[in-house]
C-alpha positions as CSV (number, residue, x, y, z in Angstrom):
1,X,98.4,25.5,127.2
2,X,98.2,24.6,123.6
3,X,99.2,21.6,122.0
4,X,101.7,21.5,119.3
5,X,99.9,21.2,116.9
6,X,97.8,24.4,117.5
7,X,100.3,26.5,117.5
8,X,101.4,27.8,114.1
9,X,104.8,28.5,112.3
10,X,107.9,29.6,115.0
11,X,105.9,28.4,118.1
12,X,103.3,31.4,118.0
13,X,99.4,31.2,118.1
14,X,97.3,32.1,116.2
15,X,95.5,35.1,116.2
16,X,91.7,34.8,116.8
17,X,89.2,36.6,114.8
18,X,88.1,39.7,116.4
19,X,84.1,40.2,115.5
20,X,84.9,44.0,116.6
21,X,85.3,47.0,114.4
22,X,89.2,48.0,113.3
23,X,89.3,50.9,116.2
24,X,92.8,51.7,117.0
25,X,94.3,50.6,120.7
26,X,94.0,52.5,123.7
27,X,96.8,54.2,124.8
28,X,98.2,53.2,127.9
29,X,97.4,54.8,131.2
30,X,100.3,57.8,132.0
31,X,102.6,56.1,134.6
32,X,103.1,58.0,138.2
33,X,106.5,59.3,137.0
34,X,105.1,62.3,135.0
35,X,104.2,62.0,130.8
36,X,102.5,59.6,129.2
37,X,104.0,56.9,126.6
38,X,103.4,58.0,122.8
39,X,100.2,56.6,120.7
40,X,101.3,53.9,118.7
41,X,101.4,54.6,115.0
42,X,98.5,52.9,112.9
43,X,99.1,50.5,110.2
44,X,99.1,51.9,107.1
45,X,96.0,50.8,105.5
46,X,95.7,48.2,102.8
47,X,94.0,49.2,99.2
48,X,90.9,48.0,99.1
49,X,90.3,46.9,102.5
50,X,87.5,48.7,104.6
51,X,86.2,51.5,102.6
52,X,85.1,51.3,98.8
53,X,88.0,52.5,96.3
54,X,85.9,56.0,95.7
55,X,86.6,56.9,99.1
56,X,89.5,58.8,99.6
57,X,92.1,58.5,102.3
58,X,92.2,61.4,105.3
59,X,95.2,63.5,105.2
60,X,96.5,66.5,107.3
61,X,95.3,69.4,106.6
62,X,98.7,70.9,105.6
63,X,98.9,68.3,102.9
64,X,95.9,68.9,101.7
65,X,96.4,72.5,101.5
66,X,99.9,71.9,99.7
67,X,98.2,70.1,97.2
68,X,95.4,73.0,96.8
69,X,98.5,75.4,96.2
70,X,99.8,73.6,93.3
71,X,100.1,75.2,90.0
72,X,97.6,74.2,87.3
73,X,99.2,73.4,83.8
74,X,98.8,76.6,82.0
75,X,98.1,79.1,85.3
76,X,100.4,81.7,86.3
77,X,103.1,81.3,89.2
78,X,102.1,83.0,92.5
79,X,104.0,85.7,93.7
80,X,107.0,84.5,96.3
81,X,105.9,85.9,100.0
82,X,108.1,88.1,101.8
83,X,109.8,86.0,104.4
84,X,108.5,85.9,107.8
85,X,110.4,89.0,109.9
86,X,111.7,90.7,107.5
87,X,112.3,94.3,107.8
88,X,112.4,97.2,105.6
89,X,115.5,98.1,104.4
90,X,117.5,102.0,105.4
91,X,116.8,103.0,101.8
92,X,113.1,102.3,101.8
93,X,112.7,104.0,105.2
94,X,113.9,107.0,104.1
95,X,111.4,107.3,100.9
96,X,108.6,106.4,103.4
97,X,109.4,109.1,105.5
98,X,110.4,111.4,103.0
99,X,106.5,110.9,101.4
100,X,105.3,111.2,105.0
101,X,106.9,114.8,105.6
102,X,105.2,115.9,102.7
103,X,101.7,114.1,103.7
104,X,102.4,115.9,106.9
105,X,102.7,119.3,105.4
106,X,99.9,118.8,103.4
107,X,97.8,117.8,106.6
108,X,99.0,120.8,108.6
109,X,98.5,123.4,105.7
110,X,95.0,122.6,105.6
111,X,94.7,124.4,109.1
112,X,97.4,126.5,109.3
113,X,98.5,129.4,106.4
114,X,102.1,129.4,105.4
115,X,105.0,129.1,108.2
116,X,106.6,126.7,106.1
117,X,110.1,127.3,107.4
118,X,108.5,126.9,111.2
119,X,106.8,123.5,110.3
120,X,110.1,122.2,108.9
121,X,111.5,123.0,112.1
122,X,109.8,121.3,114.2
123,X,109.2,118.2,112.3
124,X,113.3,117.9,112.1
125,X,113.1,119.0,116.1
126,X,110.9,115.6,116.5
127,X,113.0,113.1,114.2
128,X,115.8,113.9,115.9
129,X,114.9,114.0,119.5
130,X,115.2,117.1,120.2
131,X,113.0,120.7,121.6
132,X,112.0,123.6,120.1
133,X,111.6,126.9,121.2
134,X,109.2,129.1,119.3
135,X,109.7,133.2,120.1
136,X,107.0,135.5,118.3
137,X,104.4,138.2,119.4
138,X,101.2,137.1,120.9
139,X,98.5,136.0,117.9
140,X,101.1,134.5,115.2
141,X,98.9,130.8,115.9
142,X,101.8,129.4,117.8
143,X,99.8,127.2,120.0
144,X,97.8,125.9,117.3
145,X,100.3,124.9,115.0
146,X,101.5,122.6,117.9
147,X,98.4,121.2,118.1
148,X,97.8,121.0,114.7
149,X,100.7,119.0,114.0
150,X,100.0,116.7,117.1
151,X,97.1,115.7,115.3
152,X,98.4,114.7,112.6
153,X,101.4,113.1,113.8
154,X,99.0,110.9,116.2
155,X,100.6,112.2,119.4
156,X,99.3,112.7,123.0
157,X,99.1,116.6,123.3
158,X,99.2,118.8,126.6
159,X,99.4,122.2,127.0
160,X,100.3,124.2,130.1
161,X,99.9,127.8,130.3
162,X,102.9,129.6,132.0
163,X,101.9,132.1,134.4
164,X,103.8,134.2,137.2
165,X,102.1,132.2,139.9
166,X,102.6,128.6,138.2
167,X,104.3,126.2,140.5
168,X,106.6,123.2,139.7
169,X,104.3,120.9,140.7
170,X,101.7,122.1,138.5
171,X,103.7,120.9,135.7
172,X,105.4,117.5,137.1
173,X,102.7,116.4,139.5
174,X,102.6,115.9,143.2
175,X,101.7,113.6,146.3
176,X,98.7,113.6,147.9
177,X,97.5,112.2,150.9
178,X,94.8,109.2,150.4
179,X,92.8,107.2,152.7
180,X,92.9,103.1,151.8
181,X,89.3,102.1,152.5
182,X,90.6,98.5,153.0
183,X,93.4,98.6,155.4
184,X,92.0,102.6,157.0
185,X,95.5,103.3,156.6
186,X,96.9,106.7,155.2
187,X,99.4,107.0,152.1
188,X,100.8,109.2,149.8
189,X,99.9,108.6,146.3
190,X,101.8,110.4,143.3
191,X,99.4,112.6,140.8
192,X,100.7,112.8,137.5
193,X,101.0,115.9,135.9
194,X,100.8,117.2,132.1
195,X,104.0,116.6,131.6
196,X,103.3,112.9,131.5
197,X,102.5,112.9,127.4
198,X,104.2,113.0,124.1
199,X,104.2,116.5,122.5
200,X,103.9,119.1,125.7
201,X,103.5,122.9,125.1
202,X,104.8,125.0,127.1
203,X,102.6,128.3,126.2
204,X,104.2,131.3,127.2
205,X,107.0,129.6,129.0
206,X,108.9,133.3,130.0
207,X,105.6,134.5,131.6
208,X,106.6,132.0,134.9
209,X,109.7,132.6,137.3
210,X,112.9,130.7,136.7
211,X,112.1,128.4,139.8
212,X,108.9,127.1,137.0
213,X,110.8,127.2,134.4
214,X,114.1,124.5,135.5
215,X,111.0,121.9,136.1
216,X,111.3,121.0,132.7
217,X,115.2,120.6,132.6
218,X,115.4,116.9,133.7
219,X,112.5,116.1,131.6
220,X,114.2,117.7,129.1
221,X,117.6,116.1,129.2
222,X,117.0,112.9,131.4
223,X,113.3,111.8,130.0
224,X,112.4,111.6,133.5
225,X,111.5,113.2,136.1
226,X,112.2,113.1,140.2
227,X,109.4,113.1,143.0
228,X,110.1,112.3,146.7
229,X,113.0,110.1,145.3
230,X,111.4,108.7,143.1
231,X,112.2,108.7,139.2
232,X,109.4,108.5,137.0
233,X,110.4,107.7,133.3
234,X,108.4,109.8,130.5
235,X,107.4,107.2,127.8
236,X,109.0,107.8,124.5
237,X,108.7,109.8,122.1
238,X,108.7,112.8,124.7
239,X,109.1,116.8,123.0
240,X,108.8,120.1,124.7
241,X,107.3,122.6,122.1
242,X,107.8,125.9,124.0
243,X,106.7,129.5,123.3
244,X,107.9,132.7,124.4
245,X,107.1,136.5,124.0
246,X,109.7,138.6,123.1
247,X,111.4,140.0,126.1
248,X,111.0,143.4,125.0
249,X,107.3,142.9,126.5
250,X,106.2,143.4,130.0
251,X,106.5,140.3,132.4
252,X,108.8,138.3,130.8
253,X,111.7,136.5,132.7
254,X,114.4,135.2,130.1
255,X,115.4,131.9,130.1
256,X,118.5,130.9,132.2
257,X,121.5,130.0,129.2
258,X,121.4,126.3,130.7
259,X,117.9,126.0,129.8
260,X,117.8,127.6,126.5
261,X,121.0,125.1,125.6
262,X,118.3,122.2,125.7
263,X,116.4,123.3,123.1
264,X,117.8,122.0,119.8
265,X,116.1,124.9,118.0
266,X,115.0,128.4,118.7
267,X,112.7,129.5,116.0
268,X,111.6,133.1,115.2
269,X,107.9,133.4,114.4
270,X,107.3,136.2,112.0
271,X,104.1,137.8,110.5
272,X,102.0,136.3,108.0
273,X,102.4,137.6,104.0
274,X,100.1,139.9,102.4
275,X,98.3,136.9,100.9
276,X,98.6,134.5,103.7
277,X,97.0,137.5,106.2
278,X,94.0,137.4,103.4
279,X,93.6,133.7,103.3
280,X,93.7,133.4,107.0
281,X,90.5,135.9,107.4
282,X,88.7,134.1,104.9
283,X,89.2,130.5,106.7
284,X,88.7,131.8,110.0
285,X,85.5,134.2,109.5
286,X,84.1,132.1,107.1
287,X,82.4,128.2,107.7
288,X,85.8,126.8,107.1
289,X,86.5,123.7,108.9
290,X,90.0,121.4,108.3
291,X,89.7,117.9,108.9
292,X,92.8,116.3,109.7
293,X,94.1,113.1,109.2
294,X,96.7,110.8,111.3
295,X,99.7,110.6,108.7
296,X,102.3,108.7,111.2
297,X,101.6,106.6,114.5
298,X,104.0,107.0,117.4
299,X,105.8,103.7,117.1
300,X,106.2,104.8,113.1
301,X,108.0,108.4,114.6
302,X,109.9,105.8,117.3
303,X,111.6,103.9,114.2
304,X,112.2,106.7,111.8
305,X,114.1,108.3,115.3
306,X,116.4,105.5,115.1
307,X,116.9,105.4,111.3
308,X,118.1,109.0,111.8
309,X,120.5,108.1,114.1
310,X,121.7,105.4,111.4
311,X,122.1,108.3,108.4
312,X,126.2,108.1,107.6
313,X,128.2,111.6,107.9
314,X,131.7,112.2,106.0
315,X,134.6,112.8,107.7
316,X,134.4,116.4,106.1
317,X,131.2,117.2,107.9
318,X,132.6,116.4,111.4
319,X,135.4,119.1,110.9
320,X,133.1,121.5,109.0
321,X,131.0,121.5,111.9
322,X,133.6,121.4,115.0
323,X,135.8,124.6,112.9
324,X,131.9,126.4,112.4
325,X,131.0,126.1,116.5
326,X,134.8,127.2,117.8
327,X,134.8,130.1,115.5
328,X,131.8,131.1,117.8
329,X,134.2,131.5,120.9
330,X,136.0,135.1,120.8
331,X,139.2,133.4,123.0
332,X,140.1,130.7,120.1
333,X,142.9,131.3,117.9
334,X,141.4,130.6,114.9
335,X,137.9,132.5,115.8
336,X,137.1,135.6,113.3
337,X,138.0,139.2,113.9
338,X,134.3,140.3,113.9
339,X,133.6,137.2,116.4
340,X,136.2,138.8,118.9
341,X,134.4,142.6,118.3
342,X,130.9,141.9,118.9
343,X,130.5,138.1,120.9
344,X,130.7,137.7,124.6
345,X,130.3,133.8,124.6
346,X,129.8,131.5,121.9
347,X,128.1,128.1,121.4
348,X,129.4,125.0,123.4
349,X,129.9,121.6,122.9
350,X,126.2,120.4,122.6
351,X,125.8,122.5,119.9
352,X,128.2,120.2,117.8
353,X,125.9,117.2,118.8
354,X,122.8,119.7,117.6
355,X,124.4,120.0,114.1
356,X,125.2,116.7,113.2
357,X,121.6,115.6,114.4
358,X,119.7,117.8,113.1
359,X,121.6,117.3,109.7
360,X,120.7,113.7,109.5
361,X,117.2,114.5,110.2
362,X,117.0,116.7,107.6
363,X,118.6,114.8,105.3
364,X,116.1,112.2,105.4
365,X,113.3,114.4,106.1
366,X,114.1,115.6,102.3
367,X,114.8,111.7,101.0
368,X,118.4,111.4,101.4
369,X,120.2,109.3,103.7
370,X,123.4,111.6,104.1
371,X,124.1,114.9,105.3
372,X,125.8,117.4,103.2
373,X,127.2,120.6,104.1
374,X,123.5,122.3,103.0
375,X,121.8,120.3,105.6
376,X,124.5,122.1,108.2
377,X,124.2,125.9,106.9
378,X,120.0,125.4,106.6
379,X,120.3,124.4,110.3
380,X,122.9,126.9,111.5
381,X,120.9,129.7,112.4
382,X,118.0,127.9,115.1
383,X,121.0,126.1,116.7
384,X,123.2,128.8,117.1
385,X,120.8,132.1,117.7
386,X,120.0,131.2,121.4
387,X,123.9,129.5,122.2
388,X,125.6,133.2,121.1
389,X,125.3,136.0,122.9
390,X,125.8,139.5,121.3
391,X,127.6,142.1,123.2
392,X,127.3,145.4,124.0
393,X,129.2,146.9,120.6
394,X,127.2,144.6,118.3
395,X,123.6,146.3,119.4
396,X,125.1,149.7,119.3
397,X,126.0,149.4,115.5
398,X,122.4,147.2,115.0
399,X,124.1,143.6,114.4
400,X,122.0,140.7,115.5
401,X,122.9,137.7,116.4
402,X,121.2,136.0,113.2
403,X,123.8,138.6,111.3
404,X,126.6,137.8,113.1
405,X,125.7,133.8,112.3
406,X,125.3,134.6,108.8
407,X,128.3,136.4,108.4
408,X,130.3,133.5,110.2
409,X,128.9,131.1,107.2
410,X,130.3,133.0,104.4
411,X,133.8,133.2,106.0
412,X,134.2,129.8,107.4
413,X,135.5,127.5,104.1
414,X,132.9,124.7,103.7
415,X,134.7,123.0,100.7
416,X,135.6,119.2,101.1
417,X,139.0,119.8,100.1
418,X,139.9,122.0,102.5
419,X,139.0,119.4,105.6
420,X,140.4,116.1,104.0
421,X,143.0,115.8,106.3
422,X,144.9,118.6,105.5
423,X,146.1,120.3,108.3
424,X,147.6,124.1,109.7
425,X,151.2,124.4,111.0
426,X,148.5,124.4,114.5
427,X,147.5,120.8,113.7
428,X,143.7,122.3,113.2
429,X,142.0,121.9,109.6
430,X,141.8,124.8,107.6
431,X,143.4,128.2,107.7
432,X,143.0,131.3,110.1
433,X,139.8,133.4,108.9
434,X,139.5,137.1,109.7
């Protein structure tokens, strides 16, 4: 104990002067219960104590950075940074996709001459999450077009040549019996087929029997396949772009209606023009070699597909599409007379869905964030030509399915005023057309 005279004011013993340098005290050891106690905050330094005045006091890095970022007098203010996580607006995304469309066309045209309508139909199918069936005689570069488009879009591409002896397992894959070297037991292992890709080219799909053709049905509709009771998802994006030869040629099997309906578009690939055919000869027989650049990535394509779904559609567009599709059914009261005369069966409700989603995709590809009547009319032929069957009367008079569709577009009114809530006596928009 110290004497009373040795204590300072308040009865506290005076602190002994320390000979050690100013070192912050060590924190106490953590307790057995868990977290260590918080380190005590050091006392603020006294000006003039310890280091000389010329030495700056240490500051946190963030504080130093903030001071260095201050604008000097007379210097221009820095541009404000965009907030973190800020997404592109839909209007900006539409503009971006419209510009990307032109770049894709430019890249594809480095290798393909002409075929503008076919290329646009393929792009609409891709951004609308649909599948496309191309029909044309051999030698029109259908396969080369699909492979070129897949390179421009940075998508994985696989090709299956459909032949009469092709089996479903050759497309979707099969299970094989494999020995496990560790356990010595045998077990089945699924070997994936070429369908596990992003763009599957079903080349000459009507050269194989219906049994093999039907192997694509589940993949096209559900984006998955089933093998031995197990389901395997096909990662997005996934498209089937099929080619077929005209049915008049030998060795062809017509696709069943159920599979035809799975295709968003059926596109006719015609012969090239005179000038295009000369350009093809110059490129193919010379030293020209196309060097393609990637325009879009698969992640961007998925984002653009979501953008297409957000495109608004006016009410009169829905009514016009419903009226157009229902007019293809000869049993409907509002069907025109020539439909009852020349059509054996018309399009189903899936045609209405395809009209809307294809119209949205076409509008976005052309830089618009709304669907117009012209978008619907432009996609009418590839949507309806494989969903309408012309009867013998039409064939005997030389009327094709395309002729029937063109005439249908002419007679069905498309004026917006006809569909703005006006109803006929039967409760349906518009009036009967003969």
